[in-house]
C-alpha positions as CSV (number, residue, x, y, z in Angstrom):
1,M,-36.0,-44.9,23.5
2,N,-37.2,-46.0,20.0
3,R,-34.9,-46.8,17.1
4,R,-35.4,-43.4,15.4
5,D,-34.5,-41.5,18.6
6,A,-31.5,-43.7,19.2
7,L,-30.2,-43.0,15.6
8,T,-30.7,-39.3,16.1
9,T,-28.8,-39.4,19.4
10,V,-25.9,-41.2,17.8
11,A,-25.8,-38.7,14.9
12,L,-25.8,-35.7,17.2
13,A,-23.1,-37.2,19.3
14,G,-21.0,-37.9,16.2
15,A,-21.4,-34.3,15.0
16,A,-20.4,-33.0,18.4
17,L,-17.3,-35.2,18.4
18,A,-16.4,-34.1,14.8
19,A,-16.8,-30.4,15.8
20,T,-14.6,-31.0,18.9
21,A,-12.0,-32.8,16.8
22,S,-11.8,-30.0,14.2
23,A,-11.5,-27.1,16.7
24,P,-7.9,-27.9,17.8
25,A,-6.9,-28.2,14.1
26,S,-8.2,-24.7,13.4
27,A,-6.6,-23.4,16.6
28,Q,-3.2,-24.9,15.6
29,T,-3.1,-23.2,12.2
30,T,0.4,-21.8,11.8
31,S,0.5,-18.0,12.3
32,T,2.3,-15.7,9.9
33,L,5.0,-15.0,12.4
34,D,5.7,-18.6,13.1
35,R,5.8,-19.5,9.5
36,I,8.3,-16.7,8.7
37,K,10.5,-17.9,11.5
38,K,10.2,-21.5,10.5
39,N,10.8,-21.0,6.7
40,G,13.2,-18.1,7.1
41,V,11.3,-16.2,4.3
42,L,9.4,-12.9,4.4
43,R,7.3,-12.5,1.3
44,V,6.9,-8.8,0.4
45,A,4.8,-7.1,-2.3
46,V,7.0,-4.9,-4.5
47,I,5.9,-2.5,-7.3
48,V,7.9,-1.5,-10.3
49,G,8.8,2.2,-10.8
50,Q,7.3,3.6,-7.6
51,E,10.2,5.6,-6.2
52,P,11.1,6.3,-3.4
53,Y,9.4,3.2,-2.2
54,F,10.5,0.7,-4.9
55,H,13.0,0.9,-7.7
56,K,13.9,-1.9,-10.0
57,D,17.1,-1.7,-12.1
58,L,15.8,-3.1,-15.5
59,A,19.3,-4.1,-16.5
60,S,20.3,-6.1,-13.5
61,G,16.9,-6.9,-12.0
62,E,18.1,-5.6,-8.6
63,W,15.6,-3.9,-6.3
64,S,16.2,-0.9,-4.1
65,G,14.2,1.8,-2.4
66,A,12.9,2.9,1.0
67,C,10.5,-0.1,1.4
68,I,13.2,-2.5,0.3
69,D,15.5,-1.2,3.0
70,M,12.6,-1.4,5.5
71,A,11.8,-5.0,4.4
72,N,15.4,-6.0,4.8
73,D,15.6,-4.5,8.3
74,I,12.3,-6.3,9.3
75,A,13.5,-9.6,7.9
76,A,16.9,-9.4,9.7
77,K,15.1,-8.9,13.0
78,L,13.0,-12.0,12.3
79,G,16.0,-14.1,11.1
80,A,14.6,-14.3,7.6
81,K,15.4,-13.2,4.1
82,V,13.2,-11.2,1.8
83,E,11.3,-12.7,-1.1
84,R,10.0,-10.1,-3.5
85,V,6.6,-10.6,-5.2
86,E,5.8,-8.2,-7.9
87,S,2.3,-6.6,-7.5
88,T,0.5,-3.2,-8.0
89,W,-1.1,-0.8,-5.6
90,G,-4.5,-2.1,-6.5
91,N,-3.5,-5.8,-6.3
92,Q,-1.4,-6.0,-3.1
93,I,-4.5,-6.3,-0.9
94,L,-5.7,-9.3,-2.9
95,D,-2.2,-10.7,-2.7
96,L,-2.4,-10.5,1.1
97,Q,-5.8,-12.2,1.1
98,G,-4.6,-14.8,-1.3
99,D,-1.6,-15.7,0.9
100,K,0.8,-14.7,-1.8
101,V,2.7,-12.2,0.4
102,D,3.2,-11.6,4.1
103,L,3.6,-7.9,4.0
104,A,2.5,-4.9,1.9
105,F,4.0,-1.5,2.3
106,A,2.5,2.0,2.0
107,V,-1.1,0.8,2.5
108,N,-3.5,3.5,3.4
109,P,-6.0,2.2,6.1
110,T,-9.6,2.5,5.0
111,P,-12.7,1.1,6.7
112,E,-13.3,-1.2,3.7
113,R,-9.7,-2.6,3.8
114,A,-10.0,-3.0,7.5
115,L,-12.7,-5.6,6.9
116,V,-10.4,-7.8,5.0
117,I,-6.8,-7.2,6.2
118,D,-5.1,-5.8,9.3
119,F,-2.6,-2.9,9.7
120,S,0.4,-1.9,11.7
121,T,0.7,1.6,13.1
122,P,1.7,4.2,10.5
123,I,5.1,4.3,8.9
124,L,4.5,8.0,8.0
125,V,1.7,10.4,7.0
126,H,1.2,11.4,3.4
127,S,-0.2,14.4,1.6
128,F,-2.2,14.1,-1.6
129,T,-1.1,16.1,-4.7
130,V,-2.0,16.6,-8.3
131,I,0.2,16.4,-11.4
132,T,-1.1,18.5,-14.1
133,K,-0.4,18.3,-17.8
134,K,1.5,21.1,-19.6
135,G,-0.7,24.2,-20.1
136,F,-3.4,23.1,-17.5
137,A,-4.1,25.8,-14.9
138,K,-2.5,24.8,-11.6
139,P,-5.4,24.2,-9.2
140,Q,-5.3,25.9,-5.8
141,T,-8.2,24.0,-4.4
142,W,-9.9,20.6,-5.0
143,A,-13.1,22.5,-5.9
144,E,-11.3,23.8,-9.0
145,L,-11.0,20.2,-10.3
146,N,-14.6,19.2,-9.4
147,K,-16.0,20.0,-12.9
148,P,-17.2,17.8,-15.7
149,E,-14.8,19.2,-18.2
150,V,-11.8,18.3,-16.0
151,K,-10.3,14.9,-16.9
152,I,-8.6,13.1,-14.0
153,A,-6.6,9.9,-14.4
154,V,-6.2,7.5,-11.4
155,D,-5.0,3.9,-10.9
156,I,-7.9,1.6,-10.1
157,G,-8.4,0.4,-6.6
158,S,-5.9,2.9,-5.1
159,T,-6.3,5.6,-2.5
160,H,-5.6,8.0,-5.3
161,E,-8.9,6.9,-6.9
162,M,-10.7,7.2,-3.5
163,I,-9.6,10.8,-3.0
164,A,-10.5,11.8,-6.6
165,R,-14.0,10.4,-6.3
166,R,-14.5,11.8,-2.9
167,Y,-13.4,15.4,-3.6
168,C,-14.0,15.6,-7.4
169,P,-17.2,13.6,-8.0
170,K,-18.3,15.9,-10.8
171,A,-15.0,15.5,-12.7
172,T,-14.6,13.0,-15.5
173,I,-12.5,10.3,-13.8
174,S,-10.8,7.6,-15.8
175,G,-9.4,4.5,-14.0
176,F,-6.3,2.7,-15.3
177,K,-4.7,-0.6,-14.4
178,N,-1.7,1.0,-12.8
179,R,-0.3,4.4,-12.0
180,D,2.1,4.3,-14.9
181,E,-0.8,4.1,-17.3
182,A,-2.5,7.0,-15.5
183,I,0.6,9.1,-15.8
184,L,0.9,8.2,-19.5
185,A,-2.7,9.5,-20.0
186,V,-1.6,12.9,-18.6
187,A,1.6,12.9,-20.7
188,T,-0.4,12.2,-23.9
189,G,-3.1,14.7,-23.2
190,R,-5.9,12.2,-22.7
191,A,-6.2,13.5,-19.1
192,D,-5.7,16.9,-17.5
193,C,-4.2,15.7,-14.3
194,N,-3.4,12.7,-12.0
195,V,-4.0,12.4,-8.3
196,S,-1.1,10.9,-6.4
197,L,0.6,10.8,-3.1
198,A,3.1,13.6,-2.7
199,V,6.2,11.3,-2.5
200,L,5.2,9.6,-5.7
201,S,4.4,12.8,-7.5
202,V,7.7,14.4,-6.6
203,S,9.7,11.5,-8.0
204,T,7.5,11.2,-11.1
205,L,8.1,14.9,-12.0
206,K,11.8,14.5,-11.4
207,K,12.0,11.6,-13.8
208,N,9.7,13.4,-16.3
209,P,10.3,17.2,-15.9
210,N,8.4,18.0,-19.1
211,L,5.3,16.2,-17.9
212,G,3.7,19.1,-16.1
213,E,3.5,20.8,-12.7
214,L,3.0,19.7,-9.1
215,A,0.0,21.2,-7.3
216,I,-1.0,20.7,-3.6
217,P,-4.7,21.7,-3.6
218,R,-6.4,23.0,-0.4
219,P,-7.7,21.7,1.9
220,L,-4.4,19.8,2.5
221,L,-5.5,16.2,2.5
222,T,-3.3,13.8,4.5
223,L,-3.6,10.1,5.3
224,P,-1.4,7.7,7.3
225,T,0.4,5.0,5.4
226,N,0.8,1.7,7.2
227,M,2.0,-1.8,6.6
228,G,-0.8,-4.2,5.6
229,I,-0.9,-7.8,6.8
230,R,-3.4,-10.7,6.8
231,A,-6.0,-10.6,9.6
232,E,-5.4,-13.4,12.1
233,A,-6.1,-14.1,15.7
234,D,-2.4,-14.2,16.7
235,R,-1.4,-10.6,17.3
236,R,2.3,-11.0,17.7
237,Y,3.2,-10.2,14.1
238,K,1.0,-7.1,14.1
239,D,2.4,-6.0,17.4
240,F,6.0,-6.5,16.3
241,L,5.5,-4.5,13.1
242,S,3.7,-1.7,15.0
243,A,6.6,-1.5,17.5
244,W,9.1,-1.5,14.6
245,A,7.2,1.3,12.8
246,D,6.9,3.5,15.9
247,Y,10.5,3.0,16.8
248,N,12.0,3.8,13.4
249,R,9.7,6.8,12.8
250,S,10.5,8.3,16.2
251,L,14.2,7.9,15.6
252,G,14.1,9.6,12.2
253,Q,15.3,6.3,10.6
254,T,12.2,6.2,8.4
255,R,13.0,9.6,7.0
256,E,16.5,8.5,6.2
257,W,15.2,5.5,4.3
258,M,12.8,7.7,2.3
259,L,15.5,10.3,1.4
260,K,17.8,7.4,0.3
261,G,15.0,6.0,-1.8
262,F,14.6,9.4,-3.6
263,E,18.3,9.2,-4.7
264,A,17.3,6.7,-7.4
265,V,15.5,9.6,-9.2
266,K,18.0,12.2,-8.1
267,V,15.6,14.0,-5.7
268,S,17.2,15.8,-2.8
269,A,15.7,17.0,0.4
270,E,15.6,20.5,-1.1
271,D,13.4,19.3,-4.0
272,I,10.7,18.2,-1.6
273,P,7.9,20.8,-0.9
274,P,7.6,21.7,2.9
275,E,4.0,20.3,2.9
276,V,5.4,16.8,2.1
277,Q,6.3,15.3,5.5
278,F,7.6,11.8,6.3
C-alpha cells in the first residue's frame, strides 16, 4: 500500500468511527415524555379569547377553558404542572417545531401538517360555520359565498383559511394575523363574513350579539380536532395522549369540559345548534 492509499484508509476509518460515535448520542436524545417527567413541566400553547378552549381573565391574568382543564388533567397524570405559552392558531405549529411548547390543542390534522408534526387521536369532531355581518344574506350553501363580490375574512395559517380557499376560491378572501382581527373586519363592514369552527362562532356571537348571524352552510363540513405534538421516534407520548383522548371522549368527559368552557361567555347547551357536536 502506498502512502496515499494509507492516508485514505486512515481517513475513512476515522470517518466511520466518528459516525459510530455520533449514533448513540442521537439515539440518546431525551424524548418529550422523559423530559416532561424529569422537569415536571408540560408546556402548552394557549390562545387569548378563544372560548370555550381558552379564556384569559384580563384583570387577574388567570386562564380557564376546556383546553386548560384538559391540560391540567394530562399534566396531573404525568406528575407535572402546566406552563402556559401564549400563541395563535397560526403560530402554534411553529411553536411545536421550535420546541417552545410540548402540546398544542385543537389542531386539525392536514397532510401538510403531518409532514412536520405528529397528532394524537381526535379530541372531538368540528363543524365549520360562517359568521355574517348584519344585513348580509344568510348563506344556505358554500356555493352562495363562492363569488368575487363576497368578502371573506380568515386568520392566516388556520384551517378556517383552508376551508375558505377550498370551497370559496372565487370569493375575495382577506387574511388577518389572528381571528380577532378577522372578526373585527366583519364587525366594521370590511368583510361580509368570517369562516370559523362552530364552537368558536357560537361563543363569538354570544359575546357580540350585534355582530351578525351564524350560518351552517351545506354541505356540512366536519374535521377532527386533535392534539399536536413534535414528531419523534419515541411513540410513548403520542400513544399516551391518544389513549387519554379516546378514554375521555368515550366517557363524555370531553363534552363536560367543553360545556364548562362555554360558561365563560354564558353559553348553555341549549344555545348550541344540533349540528355542533363534541
